[in-house]
N, C-alpha and C positions, 0 to 999 in steps of 0.2 A: 073485797067486796067490789064487784064489777057489774052488779045489776043495774042496768040504766035506770030503772024506775026509782031504786034506791039513791042512786047518785044525785038525782034532780032535787032530793030533798036537803042536800048539804048546803051550807054557806059556800059560796062560789070559789073562794080561794082553797078551802078545804077539798072541794069537789075537784078541782083541777089536780091538786096534789094526789088525791085517791086515783084520779085516771091515770096519773103517771106512774104510780106504784102498780096499777094493774098493767101497764103496758111493759113494765120491766119485771113482771112476776116470772121467776125461773121456769115454771111449768106452763102456765096458761098465757103468758104474756106474748107480745108481738116479737117474732123472730129479728126483725130489723132493729126495733127499739132495745132489745136485750143485749145485742152485740155492740151498741154505741159506747164510745169513750168520751172523755173530756176532748181529746184531740179530734177525733172525727166530728163532733158537733160544732167546732170552730168555725168552719165555712158557712154553716147554716146561720150560726149567730151573726156574722158579719152580713150575710145576705139580708137577715131580717132587720138588722140595724140601718142598712141602707135603703130598704123599702120603707122603713119609718121616715127616714130623711126626705125620701122622695115624695111620699104622700103630704109631708108638711109643706114642702116647696111648692107642690101643685095646689095646695089649699083643699086637698080632698079628705075632708075630716071624717067622712063615712069609711073611707079607706083606712085612714089613720086609726080609727077604732079598731079594727080588725088586725092591722100590723101590729099594733102595741100589744095585742093578745098573743100574736105569735112570737114577739120578742119576749114577753113574760114567760111563755112556756120554755123558751131556752134557758131562763134563770132556774125554772122549776126542773128541769132535765138536769142540769149541773147539780142541783141541790140533792136530787134523788140519788144520782150516783155518789155523791159526797157522804150521804146517809148511809148507803150500801156500805161503803169502805170506812165508815166510822170516823169520817173526817169533819163533816159539818151537815147541818141541814137548813131547810128553808128558814126555821125559827132563828137559828144561830146567825144566819146571813142577815135577817132582817135586824137582830140585836146588834151585830156589829156596824152595820151602817147607821143605825139609830144613834148609837154611842159615838160614832164619828161626828155625825151632824151636830149633836149636842156640844161636843167639845170645840168644834169650829165656830160655834154661834154663841159666844159668851155674852154678846150684846142682846140676844134674844132669851137665852136660859140662864143667864147670870147677870152680874152688875157691872159688866164691862161697857165702856162707852167708846165710840169712835166719832170723831168730829166730821170725818171726810170719807168718801167712798174710797179714796187711795189709802187710807190708814186702815180701812176694813180689808182691803185686798192684800196689803202687806202682812197683815195678821194673818189672814188665811194661807199665804204661801209659807209663812214662818211655821205655822201649826202643822201644815202638811210636811214640811221638812223635818220637823222633829219627829213625826209619825214614822217617816222613812227611815230615820236613824235608829229609832227604837225598834224597827224591825230587824234590822241588820247593822251592827256597829261597824261593818266594812263600808256602809254607804256614808261616804264623806262629801261627795260632790253633789251639786244642786241637780245635776243631770242624772243622777242615779234614779233608777226604776222607771224611765221614760218607756212607753211602750214600743218595743222594738218592731212590731208589725203594724204600726200606724200607717195609714197612707202618707206618702212622703210629704205632701203639703201640710197635712195636719201635724206631722212630726216636727217639721221645720218651725211652724207657728208656735206649737207648744214649747219647744226648746227656746225660741226667742222670748216669748212671753215670761218663761221662768226666770231666765237670767236678767231679762229687762226689769223685773220687779225688784231686783237686788242692785239696780243701778248699772248694769252693764247694757247700755243703750244709748241711741242717739238722741240728744235732748231736742232736736227739731226735726221734722219731717223733711227739711231741705237737705240735711245730711244724708238720709236715706235714698232720695232722688239722686244726689251726686254719687253715691255707691252704685246705684243701678247704671248709671251713665258710664261709670268707670269700668263696671263688668262688661257692658255692651262694647266698649273701645278694647278690652282684652279679648273678648270673643272674636272681633274683627281682625285683630292681630294673629289669633290661633288660626282663623280660616285663611289668612294670607300666607301663613307658613305651612299650611296644608298639614297641620299636626293634629290627627284624629284623637290622640289620646288628650291632648291639651283642649281641644275643641269641647270633648264630653266634659271635661272638668270646669271649663268656663261656662258652659251652658247650666251646669249645676249651680256654680256660684251666681249666675244671673237669676235662676229660678229661686234661689234661696234669698237673694236681694229683694226680689219682687214680692215675695211672701213677707218679708219684713216690712215692706212698703205698705202692704195691705193691712198688716197689724197696726202700723202707725195710724192708718186711715180708718181704723175701726171696722175693717172688712174681713170676714173669714175667707181666707184664700180657697179652701176646698169648695165652700158653697158658691163662691163667686165663679170659679172654673166650671163647676157643674152647671150653673145657670147659663154661662157662655156656651157650653157645649149643647144644652137643650136648644138654646137660641139658633146655634148652627144647624142643628138637626131639623128645627121647624122650617128654616129657610132653605135647607137642601131638598126637603120634601116638596116644597113650593116650586122649587126649581125643576124637580122631576115632572110635577104636573105641568108646569109651563112648556117644557120641551115636549111632553106626550101630546099636547094639544097641536104641536107642529110636526107630529109623526117622528119626533126625535128621541133619543136617549142620551145619558150622559156619555156613553161610549161612542155614539155615533155622531154627536154635535162636534163642531169645530171649537178650538178655544174661543174664537171670537163670539160664536153663538152662546157659549156657556157664560162668558163674560157679560154679554148683553142680558141674557136672562138673569143673571144673578144681580144686575143693576135694577131690571124691572121689578123683581120680587122684594127688593129691599124697600 
């Protein structure tokens, strides 16, 4: 069924799934949509997820409305491919996540009580660990199943958070700050030794420690860096405007002029 008039009469979730089926139809579907696979859609899924995050950070809720639809369509796309292959469909996806949420919230859907948020978080992590072990008996580490393609900052923070929930953590933020300072000292030594391989390693260790500091201060490292990058972009654009009023560009201005312009726009 691909008649637009008929489609408008359907409940919207059903309508979206029907549109997806029409796009993937072997005979009358869209050539581009028909040839897509799980792997080829991944870059678009990541792009849509970042666009959702961007709209939220900018407080643009009209844009968020549309971006959430684009992200939902990615799920529908995977569900359609899964249905064609007899692996899963949208209903089974919804069932799976519903069952998971119920099992992870015994304080809402059962008679379990937690006296503190920390007890609740600990139960959540323990339940997820049991689920991971149930999927694959070879999964014995707390770090099994971490998404390998996560952005590096998010992966580091998720890794630290997971082990921290089980006691592998600094008891006070002061210890984390000392670790950051230690990593800076080691980086300085690597620079003094002109050891490029060691410099890269120490930069990585420093970044990892900074992510840990962010976590202890209840700051999402990925979001914080995006905000700083956006702040830099805004200031740099103002610098370009400032220079243009003096018939200068970033390339033609002297270092002193760039420095003065930067101070002015800050």
